[in-house]
N, C-alpha and C positions, 0 to 999 in steps of 0.2 A: 404529469406534464411531459410532452414529447421533448426529447433532448434538443437543446438549442446549441448549435455549434459556436465555438469561440470565433469572433470576427477574424477573418483572414485578410491580411494585407494583400494588395494587388501583387500577383506573382511577377517577378522579374522574368524577362525572356531567358531562355537557357542558352548554353553554349559559351565558348570563350568570349570575354567581353571585347568590344571595340573601344579602344582607348583614345580619348581626346585629352590633351594636357591643358593646363592653365598656368600662366605666369602672372599672378595678380599679387598686389602689394598687401601683405599681412603685417609687415613692419616697414619702417621708413616714412618719408615725408608724405606719402600718399596712402598710408595705412587707414586713414579715416574713410577712404572710399572703398577699400578692398573687400571686406566681408559681404556687403550687399551684392557686389559684383560677382563674387564667387557663387553666392546663392543663386543668382540669375542663371549662371551656367549649369548649376545643378538642376534647376527647373527644366531647362532644355532637355537634359538627359532623362529626367523623370518622365516628361511628356513623350519623348521618343520611346522609352521603355514601356510606358503604359499602352502605347500603340503597337507593341509587339517587338520593338527593337529593329535592328537592321538584319534582315534575313534570319530572324529568330535569335539574334545575338544582342545582348544588352549593351548600351553605352556605359562606359565607366569613365568618369571624370577623374583625372590624376592631377591633383592640385600641388603646386610648388610656389614658394614665396619669391617674388622678384626683389623685395626689400628696397624698392626705389633706388636700386644700385646697379650700375652696369656689371660690376664684378659678381655680386650675389646672383643676379639674374642670369648671366651667361653660365655660371656654374649650375644653376638650377635647370636651365634649358638643356645643357649638356646631359644632365641626369635624366631629364624627360626623354631625350632622343636615344641615348646610349644605354641607359639602365632600364627605363620603363618601356622602351620600344615604341615611343609615340612619334607619329609623323604629321600630326595636326594639332596645333596649339592656339589657344586663345590668350593673347597678351601682347605686350604688357600695357600698363597705363602711361607711364612716362615715355615721351618720344625718344629721349636719349637712351633709355634702357632698351626700347624696342629696336632702335638702330644698332645698338651694340649686339643684342641677341641675334638679330637678322644677319649681320655681317660676320659674326664669329661662329655662330652655331647653325641656325636654321637654313640659310642659303647654301653653305658648304655641304650640308647633309641632305638637302633636297626636301626638307620638311616645310609644310605650309604654316604660315604665321598670320593670324588675323587679330589686329589690335582693335579693341572697342573704344579706345580713348586717346591714342597717340595722334596728335594733330599737327605735328611739325611738317612744313612743306618739304623738308629734306627727304621724308619717306617716299614722296612721289617720285623722286629722282633716283631712288636706289637701283643699282644694277642687280636685280633680285631674281632673274630668270622666272619672273611671274609667280613667285612664291609668297609675296608679302601683300596682304590686303588689309583694309580697315573698314569698319562699319560706322565710323564717325567721320565728319567732314574735316578737311584740311584747314589749318590756320591761314592758308592762302585766302580762304573765304572769311573766317572769323575775324582776321585782322582788318579786312575791308569793311565789314559790318561794324566793328568796334570804332573804326575811324569815322564812318558815317554817323554813328550815334554820338560821338564826342562833338562833331560838328553841329549836329541837330540840337544838342543841348547848349550850344552857344559858347563852348570852350574855345579859346584861341591859343592858349599856351598850356601844354601838357608835359608832365615828366613821367617816365616809366621806370619802375624797378622790376627787373626781370630775372628769373632764376637762370643761372649761367649754364644752360644746357640747350639741346636742340629745340626743345619746346619753347622755352622762354625767349631765346634769341630769335628764332624764326617768327614768333608772334609779334615781338617788339619791332622787328624790321618791317614786316608787312604793315603793321599799324602806322609806323612812322612814315613810310613811303606814301601811304594813302592819305593820312591826315595832312601831311605837308602839301600833297598835290591839290588839296581842297583849300589851301591858304592858311592852314594852321601851323603852329610852331611846336616842335618837340625840343624843349630847351635842355633836357637831360634824359639820357637813356643809360641807366646805371645797372650793370650786371651785379648780381649778388650770389653768394654761395650759401647753400643750405646748412643748417645746424649751428649757426652763430648764436651767441647769447645776446648780442646787441647789433643793431643796424643804424645806430645814430650817425656814424660817419657817412654812410650811404644816403641817409635821409637829408643830411646837410647838403651833400652834393646835389641831390635831386631838387632841393628847394631853392638853390642859389640863383637859378635863372628866372625866378618870378612865375613859375608854373601855378596855374589856378587849381589844378587837379592832379592827383597822383594815380597813375594806372598801375594796379597791382597784378603783376604777371608772374605768379609762382604757385606754390601749393600751400595748403592750410597750416602745416606745422611751421613753416618759415614765415608766411604772411602773418600768422598770429603774433609773432614777435614784433615785426616792424610796423604793423598797423597800430598796435598798442602804443609803441613809441611815437608814431606819427601823430596820434591824437594827444597823448599826454604831453609831448614836447611842442605841440601846436605847430608842427611843420606844415601840415595841410588841414584844410577844413572839408574839402571835397575829394571823393575817390571814385574810381571806376574799377570794375572787376571783370574777370573772365571765367572760363570754365574751371580752371584750377583753384579759384578762390570762391566758387559757388558751394559753400558749405555752411549749413545752418549752425552746426555745433561750434564752428569757429566764431561766428558772429555772436552766438549766445555767450561764449566765454569772454569775448571782447567788450560786450555791452552793445547790442545791436542799435540802440538809439543814437550812438555816435556816427552811424552810417545811414541813418534814416533818409530815404529819398534818393540815395545814390543808385546808379545803374550798373549793369553788367551784361555780358554776352556769354552764350554757351551753345554748343550744338544742341538742337532740339527741333521737334516737329509739332505742329498743332495736333490736338486730340483727334485720333482716328479710331474706327472700330477695332483695328488690330492692336493699337496701343492700349485701349481700354480692356480688351480681352487679356492682353499680357498682364496688365496691372491687377486684374481680378484674379488671375491664376497665381501670380506672385504672392499676393496677400492671402489668398484662401488656401493654397496648397503648402506654402512654406512660411506663412506668417511674416513675410517680408514687408518692408516699407517701400511702396511703389513710387515714392517721390525721390528716392536715392538717385544720384547722378551716375550716368553711364550704365545703368543696369539693363536698359532696353537694348543698347548697343552690344553689351556682353551676351545677352540672351540670343540676339540675332547672330552673332559670330558663332556661338556654339551650335545653333540650329543649322546654319548654312554649312558648317563643316560636316555635321552629321548627315545632312541631306546629300552633300557632295560625295561622301563616302558611299552612301546608298546608291547614288547615280552611277558612280564609278565601278561599284562592285568590288572595291579594293581600298585598302588603307595606305597604299603606296603614295608618297607625296606627289609624284609626277601625275598619277591618275587623279588624285584629289584636286590638284590645282586646275587640271583640265576640265573638271566638272563644276567648279565654283560658279562660273557665269551661266552654266546650263541650268542651275537650280535657282540662281538669284536674279537673273535678268529675264526680260521679255525676249521672245514670246513664250506663252505657256499659260496654263490655267493658274489663276492667282490663288495662292494659299497663304495663310497667316499663322500666328502663334496658336490659334485654336483649331487649326486644320492639319496638324502634323500627321495624324493617322491617314487622312486623305492624301497628303503629299506623298507618303510612303507607298500608298496603294497605287497612285498614278505612276510613280517611278517604276514600281514592279510591273506595271502594264506597258512600260516603254513610252509613256506619254510625257510631254514637256510640262514643267511647272515654272511659275514665276513667284518666288517668295517675296511677299510684302511684309516687312518687318515691324516689330514693336517700335523701332526708332524711325520708321518711315520706309520709303522705297529703298531697296538695297541693290540697285543696279551698279555693278562695278564697271569702271571705264578701263582703258588699256593699262593704267597704272595701278589698278586695284583700289582706286578711290571711289567714294560715292558722292553724289551731289545732292545733299539734303539742305535744310534751312538752318539758320542761326536764330536762336531765341533771344529776345531782349528781356531781361529780368531786372528787378529792383528790390531794395529793402523797404518794406512797407509794414508798419505796425510791428517792427522788429523781426519780420519774417522774410525769408527769401521767397519772392512772389513773381509769377509771370505777369508781364504786361499784356500778354496776348498778341504780341508782335513777333512774327516769324519771317525773317528776311532772307531772300536769295540775292545773288549778284544782280545788280541793276535795279533792285527794288529801292524805293525811297522809304525812309524811316520817319514817320510823323508821330512823335511822342504825344502831341496834343490830341491826336485822333486815336490813340491806343485804347483798346477796350479796358476800361478801368477795373481794377480789382479792389478798389477802395470800398469801404462800407458805403451803402447808399446814404444820401444826405437827408436832412430834415429830422424832425422829431421822430423817435422810434415808435413803431407799432408794437404794443405790448401784448404778449400772450403769456398767461400764467400757467404754472404747473403746481399741482398738489401731489407730490410723490414722496414715498416713505424714505426718509433719510435715517429715521430712528423707528423703533417699534418692531413688531413681529414680522413685518414684511420688508425690513430694511435691507435684507440680503438681495432683494430684487431691485431696490431703488436706483442706485447709481447708474447701472447700464441703461435704465429706462430714461432717466434724465438726459443722459448722453444722446439717446436717440432723438429726443425733442430738440436738443441743440443742433444735431445734424440737419434736421428739417429747416431750422432757422438759417443755418449756414448756407445751405443750398439755395434757399430763397434769396438770401442776401448776395450770394455770388452771382445770381441772375439779375441783380440790380434792385432787389427789394420790391416793395409794392408802391408803385408811383414814386419811385426814387427814395422811399423811406425804408429803413432797415427794420427787420423783426428783432425784437428784444425779448428773450425768454426770461420771465421773472419767476424764480424757483422758490417755493416755500415747502416746508416739511409737513406732511399730514400725520406723521407719528403713529400710523395705524391706530389712531384714536379719534373718535368723533369729536371730542372736545378740542383737542389740539388742531384738528383739521378745520373745524368751523371757525376757530379763531384765525387760522392762517388764511382761509378763504375770505373772511371778512376783511383782512388786511389787504389781500389782493384786490378786492373790489373797491374798498373805500379809501385805501391809502395809495395803492399802486395804480388805481384807475383802470383795472383790467376788466374786460367784459367777455373774454374768451379764455377758458381754462381747460388744460389737460389734466384729468385726475378723477378720482383717486384710484388706488389699486383695490383696497378693501371695499366690498359692496356696502357694508354697514356704514363705512365712512362716507362713501359717495352718496348714499341716501340721506345721511345727516346733513352733509354739505348742501345738497340740492334743496332739501326742504327748508333749511334754516337760512341759507345765504343766497345761492345762485338764482333759484326760482323767484324769490321775493324781489331780487334786484335786477331781474331780467338779463342775467349773464348766461352765456352758453357754456355748458359743461360736457366734455367728451371724455369718457373713461376708457382707458386702453385695457383694463383688466377686471373690472367689476362685472361679475357674471350672474348675480342674483336675479331670479325671475321677477322679484318685486320692483326692479327698476323699470321693467316694461310697463308696469301698471301705474307709475307715478302720474299724478295730476301736475304736469310739468310745463304746460303751455308751450310744448314742443321745444323745450330748452335743453333737454338732457339726451345725449347720444352716447353710443359706445362703438368701438371698433373691434370688439371681441364678442363672441357669441354668448348667448344667455345659457345659464345652467338648466333652463327648461329644455335645452337641447343636450348639454353635456350629461345631465342626469339620466336622460333616456339612453344615450350611447353607453354610459357606464353600466347601466342595468343590463343592456344587451350583452356587453362584454362579460359580466359576471355570469350571466346565464350560459353564454357560449362556452365559457371555461368550465362549466359543469358544477358551479357552486349552487347549493340548495339552501343553505342557512348562512346568512350574513349578519354581522353586527356593524353599525356605524358609530364612529366617534366624530362629532362635528363641532367646530368652533361655534360658540353660541352667539352668532350674529346673523345678519341677513344672508351672507354668503353661505355659511355652513348650514343653516336651517333650510334655506331654499334648495340647496343641492341635495341634502339628505332627504327632504320631502319628495322631490321629483324622483330621485333614485328609488326610494322605498315604494312609492306608488307604482312605478314602472316595473320594478323587479317582482313585486308581488303579483302584478297583472300577468307576468310571464310564468307564474307558478312557484316562485321562490318565496322564502321566508326571511323577513328581517326580524330576528329575534330580540334585538336591542338597538335602540337609537339613543345614544348617550350624548347630551350636550356637555361641552367643557368650556371652562373659562381660561383665557390665556394667562401666562405668568405664574402658574402654580409650580411648586417645586416637585410635586409628585402627582401622578394620576392613577395610582394603584387601585383606589376605590372605584374609579370610573372603569378601569380595565376589568375588575372583578364583575362589575355590573354587566359589562359588554359580553363577557365570556360565559355567563351563567346559563344562557339559553342554548348552548351547544353549537354556537356559530363556528364554522370552520375557517372563516376568513374575516379579518378586520378591515373595514373601509376607513382610511385615514383622511378626513375632510377638515383640514385646518391649514396652518402656516408652519414654516420650518422651525421657528423658535419653539413653538409649543409641541409640534409633532416630534421634534428631536428628543423631548423628555419622555413622552409616553411610548414612543416606539422602542426606545431603549429598554424601558421597564417591561414592555410587552414581550420582548425577546428574552431578557434575562429572567423574568418571572415565568416564562413559558406559558403566558396567557394565550398566545396565538403563534402559529408557525407560518401562516399565510396572510398576506396583506394585499390590498389594492389601494391605489393612490389617485390623486386628482391634480389639477393644475397648481393648487396651493402647496402641494408637497413635492412638486417636480423641481428638486433642488439638489444638484450634485454635491455641494458642500455638506449638506445635511447627511446624505448617505455616506460620504467619506468619513464624517465624524462618528457615525453610528457603527460603521463596519458594514459595507454594502453587501458582503457575502451573506449576511443574515436575510437579505431580501432578494437574493439571486433568483431570477426567473419570474418575479412578481410583476404585475402589469399596472398601468395607470392610464388616465386620459387627460387631455388638455386641449384647449383650442389650438388649432394649427392647420396649416395648409401645405399641400405638396409643393415641391420646388417649382417656381415659375420664373420667367425672366425678370419680373418686377422684384421678386424676393432676392434673386441672385444679385441684381444690380444694387439693391439696398445693402445686402450683406457686404458686398465689395466696398461700397462707399463708407459704411460704418467702420470697417476695418482699416481702410486706407487713409481716410481723412481724420479719424478721431482715435484710431488704435483700439477700437472696441472689440469685444468678443461677440461675433454675430450669432452665437448659439444661445445667448441669454434669452430667457423667457419674457414675452410681452414687449420686447423692444420694437418689433415690427409694428405692432398695434399702436405703440406710443408714437412712433414716427408718423404713421398714417394719421393719427389724431391731430398732431401739430400741423402736418402738411395740409390736411383738409381745412382746418381752421384758418390757416394763412390764405389758402386759395379762396375760401368763402369770403374773407375780408376783402380780397382783391375783387372778387365778383360783385360784392355788395357796394364797393367803393366807400365803405364805412366800417367803423369799429363799434358801432352800436349793436347791442345784443339782439334786438329785434331784427335788424337788417342781416346780421350774420346767420341767425337761425333760418331765415328765409332762403339763404344762399347755399346752405350746407348740401342739400340734395341736388342743387343745380351743378355743383362741382363733383359730387361723389357718385351720382347715379347716371345711368344712361337716360336719354341719348347724348351723344357728344363724341368728339374725337378722343380716343383713349390715350391717357398719359399716365406715366408711372413715376417712381422715385427718381429715375434718371432724366426725367423730362420736365422738371419744374420750370425751367426757363421757357420752354415751349408752351407749357400750360399758362404761364403769365402772359405770354405774347398772344395766345389765342383769346384769353379773357379780355385783353386790351383791345382786340379787334372785334369784340362782341360775339365771339363764337362759343358754342357749347363745348364743354369738356366732360369726360367721364374718367375720374381718377381710379386707376386700378392699383391697389395698394401693395405694400410689402407683405402684408398679412393676408392678401387675397382680395377678392372683390369687396368693395366697401359700399354696397347698395343699401342705403338706409330705408327701412320700412316706416310705416306710420308711427311706430313707437320709438324710432331712433335706433332700432336694432339692426344688426347685420346677420346674414345667414351664410356663414362659412362652414367649414368642416371641423370635426374633432379628430385629433391625432391619437392613435394608440401607441403608447410607449412602454418600455419595460426596463428592468435592471438586468444587464447581461455583462458578465465579467466585471462586475462592480461599477459599470457605467450606465448612465441613462442613455438609452438608444431608442431611435424610432423603429417601430416594426414595419414602417412603410405603409401602414393602413391609415387612410384619412376618410372618415365616414361622414357622409351627408345625410340629410333627412330622408328616412325611408330605406337607407342602404343597410344591407347585412354586413357584418364585420368580416367574416371569413377567415379568422385565425384557425390554424390547425394546431390546437394545443389543448391539453387537459391539465387542470390543476393537480399538483403532485399528491394532494391528499386523496385523490380519487382513484389511484391505481389499485387494481385488485390484488389481494393477497395470493399466496401460492400454496397455502396449506401448512401442514405441521412439520414436514421434513424439509431440510435445506442443506444439501451437501453437493451442490452443483459445481461443475468446473466450467469456466467461461474463457473463451479465447478472444483476445483483443484483436479488433479488426478495423475495417474501413470507417472513417469518420473520427478516428482518434487523432488527437493533436497534442503537441507540446509547445508551450509558449514561454519564452524567457524575456523578461522586461527589465531594462536598466535605465537609470537616469544618466543622460549624457550631456556634456557641454560641447557643442559642435560650433567651432568658429565663433565663440562668444555667446551663442544662443543655447538656452536650456531646453532640451527635448527629451521625450520619453521614447526609447527605442524598443521595438518589439521584434524579436526573432522567432520564427515559427517553423515547425516541421510537422508533416503528417506521416513521417516514417517512424512508426511506433509499433512494437510487437510485444507480446507477453501473454501471461495466463493469470487469471484470478481463480484460485482453487479453494473453495469453501470447505472441501472435504479434508484438506490439510491445514486449513486456517492460514493460508499464505498467498502472496501475490508477488509476481516478478514482472518488471517492465524494462524494455530496452529502447533507448531513444538515440537515433542517428544524428549526431551533432553536425556532421558534414552536410546535412541537407537543410540546416537552418537558413531561412531567408528573411531579409528585412527589406526596407525601402531603398537600400544602397548595396549594389553588387560589390562595391569595393569593401564595404564593411563585412559582407558575407565571406569574401575571400580571406580577409584578415582573420575571421573566426576559424575558418578551415585550416589555414596555413600557419597561423601564429599561435592560436590558443589551443587547438586540438589537432596537432599535426600527426601524431602517431596513434592516438587512442580516440577514434571518432565516436565511440559508443558510450553513452552514459547508462548506468543501470540503477534501478530503484527496486528494493526488496522489502516487502512487509512480511515479517515473520509471525505477526499476530494481528488478525483482523478485528479483534476486540468484539464490540457489540454490533458491528455492521449488519450481520444477518437478522438480528432480533426484530426490528420493525417489519421486515418483509414477511415474517411468519404470521404476523397479526393483520397487517393492513396493506402491505406493499407501499407504504408511504415513503416519500423522500426523507432521508435520514442524515443528520449532520453529526459528525463526531470528530475526534482528533486521533491520529495514529502516528507512530514513530516508524519512519522508513529509513533504511540504510541506503545511502546514495553513493555511487562510485563514479567519480569524474577524474580523468587523467590518472587512473590507478590509485587514487586516494579515496578512502571511505569516510563518510561523515553521517552521523545519525541526525536526521532533521524531523521536526514535528510538522505534519501535514494537517491542514483543515480539510476534512473529507465531507463531500456531499454525495450520497449514494442513493440509487433508485433502481427498482426492477420494473420494467415495462412488460406487460403481457406474460409474465412468468418466465420469460426466456431472454430478454434483452436487458443487460446490465449497463447502467450509465454511472460512472464515477468521475467526479471532478475533485482533484487534489491540488491544494495550493500551499506553497511554503516559501520561505526566504532563506538565503544563505549569503555569506560574505566570501569573497574570493580566497581569503586566507585559509578557510576551512578545507580547501582542496589544494593547498600549497601553491596558490596562484596569486598574482597581483592584478589589480584592476588595469585594464588596457589604457594606454595613453599614447598620443602621438602629437605631432606639431599642431594638428587641427582640432583634436578632440581629447577630452578626458571623460572617464567613466566613473561613476560613484561606486563605492564598495559593495552596496547591497544589491542583490539580484532577486527578483520575484519570479517564481516558477509556477506555472499552471499546467497540469496534465489532465486532459480530458480523455477518458477511456470509454470506448463504445465496444462492448463485448457481448458475445452470444454464447448460448449453451453449447458446449462441446459434445456433439453427438457421436 
């Protein structure tokens, strides 16, 4: 097999970094908001750096904690300016803190300060020499809208409890002035200090004037105390909230049902393409929660500062402030969060840009303020929920006309699922169930079907025909369901269809059953699937085996419709291509051992084992196959595409092996689905068959809407009307539009998360098959998606086919280009667990078989990760004086042996002496070695160490901690030294 390079992270731009500071609350009363906001600024830097940085220099975010404290924050700001050399800062959240920092530090030092969350009107009036900006609206606007809202809700007498700082006082004053100008009464405006154990005295004062509602104007940590006391002491029954108290965790801790139906306000803008792009990037690149408050504003602040630095060609505060409006305001070509590479290109060409932010238009007025909208939100079903109202000055607020976010009314429309919660496919089940829930959620958010909500009724198929038919019978006869998503196993789907759904006239759509037998069912057009048939996957699998050069293959297949069908199609196709299938061994699930079947499979001289089953079963026989040395090469299918299984087995044993599975290349529909799946339900969008399950549920729901009926006969007649052309194309993000078009009698063509979902006469779809492989222990896509009649085009040869080199082996190889060193550590970064990879290509050395030794040098100062700040920490703090690590193998053991006979890839273990920071440690390496064409040596060595072995301690800082264990992978590409 040709050498497969280890995956290389996107390289950071080179040169000294451009520093942008942050002053965000990691501690203090606003700490609940801090980490997601810091992450948003990191995303801005990441995107700028992925676009090449600023004049080839990376952005480095320098994070310091403001502590929701003027003293802590001014000290931190002083350190940013005077120690870190920063002249552009994102922060802070609290208005009082921002005012203190501006007056004491940034204005005197000429640094630019952009707050993503400070809303006090006092900031507008700062004598700031035009150095203070904000990407959120002033409470001069929020207070007006909150007063209008209170009036619209019919309140006549209101009390406010406000945090005694610039934010609370300013918002309370604006609210009171505007509410009273509309004829209302503010009977008490009570200032409070943060950090008290009780606010009973303040609550008594607020309630004495007969107020009907308490306006909570503070932050979560403080509000969490007095709101609990207000409820338990029965001081108030109704409440209103603002941005500072828009915090789901706070309501969860208090018991959100105590505040059900109450309203609040916060800066916010209606959904726009730029907002959706930001949310997708935030969830996909950093796994962040895109519903977090003020993350859009923080992202915009960091982006605008970076673009202003690029526009100015300078990091000097005076130059940056002069460029702020040039990049943020019209005129200019509009650019957004997804266009930062374009923005930098335009700036480099001397052209004007107008940044349209994730939080809305970011046009700064003469005070550095923006004029966006205020969102009206409420507590509904225990959740912080948007009403869909976004108000500007002068707008009326009509709660009765608000777009409802409540569940549609009427009896629910039931769609069933038969997905594996137990059994051999249980590892796939939960993410798939979640995908069907997402489809229902999106339909319901769009108003449901004729005002009725979708209700998903979940039952377990158990990867068992008996369990599944009982469950299907319950769905149909007890739950009254005539539309079902399921099952995963082909044998289960066939049993359910023949025993339950076809006789009862119910529609069954499988997202994962691939057996060709399903196409031939006498099903009265009631059975469909959103995944491709193994009549197709088996063909591609055979093509792949042939292209990889395999001549003799054995299959072990699960003894059901799925395994038998896939094995049969594969065997027929592979033999038609000139190959031999020397054994096709059926197996039963649930056995403790498969050594007998493995002996049978290996007796015919097969060089590769084709594993056609499910993870629970395959996990047993693959381990035995490796440990018993029955096979060294394997191929896989969709049923064995499971990272957890490979992790449990030790993925190194399967390194470089290939597999197939239904899959489509990335499309806008797929990207939209993945973003929704991650952001709305916190799901892992890489899970297998989730796209197909989402499509199955969405198509059933749209078919019910098209039919105007839940009857199975009506639904089946409508399936192709919504899934096939002609019609206006709609995707996962367009379900509201799809329902609208259906209601207008217009045709739609649903383009799914898993690709086109055009159902043929058998209810099958014809999408593509993905080629995947195991690389560095991970399931990865090769980027090959093969359609009917396509050639695969992989440039690869199975390791067992490399020619031998004869009877002598005393060559000397020089390590050269393509070699890499990779260091992996588990890191907790601002509360989130991440795996950090640091990689370098600066490796040199010699592998000398004549002296039975090898030496390698790795330049640690060239290690790069996804964070330039981390890279600098590695260079300056961990390896300041001895930047080179060495690895020496004094005995190459039996590495040359297999080359003499067959040139095959060889796995062994060697002891290497590693020197880091002047300290030696003997480490055991797992070695995979191979000789290509008699002259090119490829060696992959993997080991682990703990810091203490080299007299070091695991790195730690205010924001991150690193685990003790480090994984090292060294890939050597070496050639004969002539």
